[in-house]
Steps between C-alpha positions, in 0.01 A plus 500: 500500500220683336575816307291805580338459158399147580359594834299789339365263239390247760323774695318611182411143420358450848282810460371386159436154649311641793256691284446237241491183728119461524466481124734203452539326837199272452646351177838428634628139526849372589440216260522736199750744643823467299699640794388244759677167523376199699665228279711496190483199274835355388622168376826493699360424845573834653309603813545788748510490882385820657511621854289790643497737796859482611768510572450343845768484766352170610464305174669661194854398572422136533299510179797669324735234637287226354457673160880544485558133581264395220642759258157662447422861420164634618319829505429675828221762510616740772309715731688825544462526874627144530791578271606792715477284808715229340741668263767234511246237386393712200862544404562130541204415269637727232858375545391138461324562171135515607256739343352775717148611439281780644223400747425862617650675792256395780279220352174701517153393391512652149125525477518772770775709327473788263702489180742759645542296821568181304762685289671613824498140627654372185760768458604480872576131468680552175716775648587281801613208289704728274665663800601153632600329182525759214239283315162642385209271555324411174230267627205587715280263705201672648430381855238213507525493124248794485508639151269740325520701182617801702777297666608347165513834328708652784746207496538533126553877521788423739640227265408208725370164404230365733587147630230287653513120530312184406607278792432637840666296774304681777807457720389792702192316618489167688612278219758232599808441293350180361186684394698772336717247318195298383332816369807591293595157376142405401445830297844618367560538128762672291470874521347520850565779746487368848414722800684447832559747793839549676322715761193369670321579821445140594748373756598174318558598138498182283653670196849359537382155583268497199784626272716200613227269401405641168832625353670157465181351350452789248866473401445118454218580261724726295365840622748790483482788752534849351426854608166639399656737234677213337177299505275767337774579243531132395382425154261214480722309253821561700727203552747679721 
């Protein structure tokens, strides 16, 4: 949990960001931001599967069953309200060795939030995950991948890395399992961060079906599935 000092510092940072934002926002680019990760080159075939917006009472348990059967650890970016609605799934994710990330408390449109409102969103999700697992979230994925200089500075002030992706399965849209699999298998390289969703509004989620198509093929190609933190901390000359 945050100390009072940490919370005060984040409030101060938010105020300073708010008054200085117009001067630096136009120059910001995620491509040059040292605290934003979309991919991490390595020569040991490590990639990361990530799942957003859950946990879902409808889909998450089946995804966890499959990951467990395949001995794969993934990273789940949790929405705080979903975590409170499905606490046993959050605890299961933690118990089975998956990494838990912060995806805000209510999945808002960040472009509509003040710096203070965003801070409350991040801390509310963090507190929920800690209460359920006694783990502090260290990774932040902004909803829709929306990242600005203000968001990046806030994340860094709260000791978060920002995790985006470089392969988007678009499993929340109308893509079929075959289309999702083709997208991944045609583009994947060592170091990739792949975006899935374990909670979607569509009635026929293709996420699990797509996983069953791509995981065996990726394993046959020599890819190794790791959490995001392990991926971004891997040295490029590692032979682990």
